[in-house]
C-alpha positions, 0 to 999 in steps of 0.5 A: 500500500502506498501509505506504507511504502512512502514513510518507510522510504523516508525513514530509510533515507533518514536512517542512511543520513543519520548513520554517520552520527556518533549517537546511532552506531546500531543503525550504522552497523545494520546499514553496512552489514556485513562489513567482515566475515560471518561465522555460521555454526553447524552444531554437527560434524562435517559431511552430513545433510545439515553441513551440506545445507549450511555450505550451500546457504553460506555460499549463496549469502557470500555471493549476495552480501560480498563477505565470506560466510564461513561454516564452522562445525561444532559437534557434540551434545546432540547439537547442544554445544554448537547451539550454546556457542551461538547463544553466548556470541555477541548479538551483532549478526556475525555469528549465526546458527544452522538450526535443525529439528534436533534443536526442537527435540532437545528442548524436551529431551535434555532436562538441564540445558543452559539455554532456552531455544525459544528465548535465546535464539532469534529465528532468521529464516527457514530453509528446507524440510526433508522427509525421512523414508520408511524402509524395510528389508525385503524379507518383511512381508509387507509392501504397504503401510497398512500391511506393515501395521498388520504385520507388526501387530501380529508380531508384537515386540518381534519387529526390530526398528533400527534408528540413529542416536536416541532422540535423533530424527530417525528415532523420533520418526519411528516413535511417533509411528509406533505411538499413532499406530499402536504398534510394539516394535523393539528399538535398536539404536546405533551411533549413526544411521550408516551402521543401522543401514548396514544391519538393515541390509543384512536383515538383522533389523527390519525397519528404519526411518532414514534420509532419502539420499542415504537410502535411495540407491538401495531402494532403486537396487531392490535391496530395501523396500520403501513403504512411505515418506514421513512428510505430508507431501510426497517427495520429488526424489521418490514421487511414487512412494506414498506418505505415511499420513495417507494411511495414518492421519496426523502423522508428520515427521521431518528433518528441517533446517533454518538459520537463527541468531543470538537474541537481540540481533538487530532487526534490520540484520535479521530482515536482510538475512531473511530477504537474501535466504528467501531469494536463494530458495527461489533461485533456480540453481540453489533450489535445484541443489536443495531439491537433490537433497529431497528438500522442500523450501520453507521460506517465509518471514522470521516470525513464520520460522519462529512459529514453525520451531514452536510447533515442532518443539511442542509436537516432539515434546509430546512424543518424548514424554509419551515414549519416556525417551531419555538421552544417551 
């Protein structure tokens, strides 16, 4: 609306003129942001999906804002060590966090965190949502979700459900499935999903909720059978595979990634980063790279991403409490 744009334009002109005044250093910093390299803390080890997403976004932001966005891996504590490093960093826009589903899960999983995600991290922008895919060993006599539910109910406690670390995405995806379907499966957790896949291929476990990139070649080769993806919409990389929610109403589980910053980071900096990230999600080249990971863009405003995080935190809190999940 013109009545909104005109005052905003006038304000920006005034702010630009006032930036040189010593009494307004905060506006000056925001106007020239970034004037030096920006750190993006990834709270997990290099090489995984979260690291790949961070590097793609970091490269895009470096090109658009003409300063290096340097990816720094700070693994440990299920993502809590890297997150705390950002919480303790100056709120100046030069330290950012690659926020993931683990952050929402950890809010309930860990009883004594030294920070509060919703209070201490300002949401900047969502990036993508990535499904897990529910895969079974070919020896399992089920080709659909209804058949699998019937098989699991006929064999309570005898179906081995593999997962990565306790509280991780593959684990809670399986726990939500058990909760909503009333199935009783035996959890076999691993330090990572790679050894879980090895045992699934060998038939030592029967089912696993895993990321599409780590599963798709085995699915194509017929070594694993895909029953469903865990998001509410089908995946572009597995278009013929249905969603769990087509058979189990209310089921949705996903890995997701976004950007956060320390609380009190200037709103102008948050808005600038949000604008550039959303532009990247619409840019054909970056959009295609993220789609290769099975990702669907989240986009939206900082407030939209904050609402998304709050909803995810509440959902996984219920699952963790109901299943009485404790960190390893």
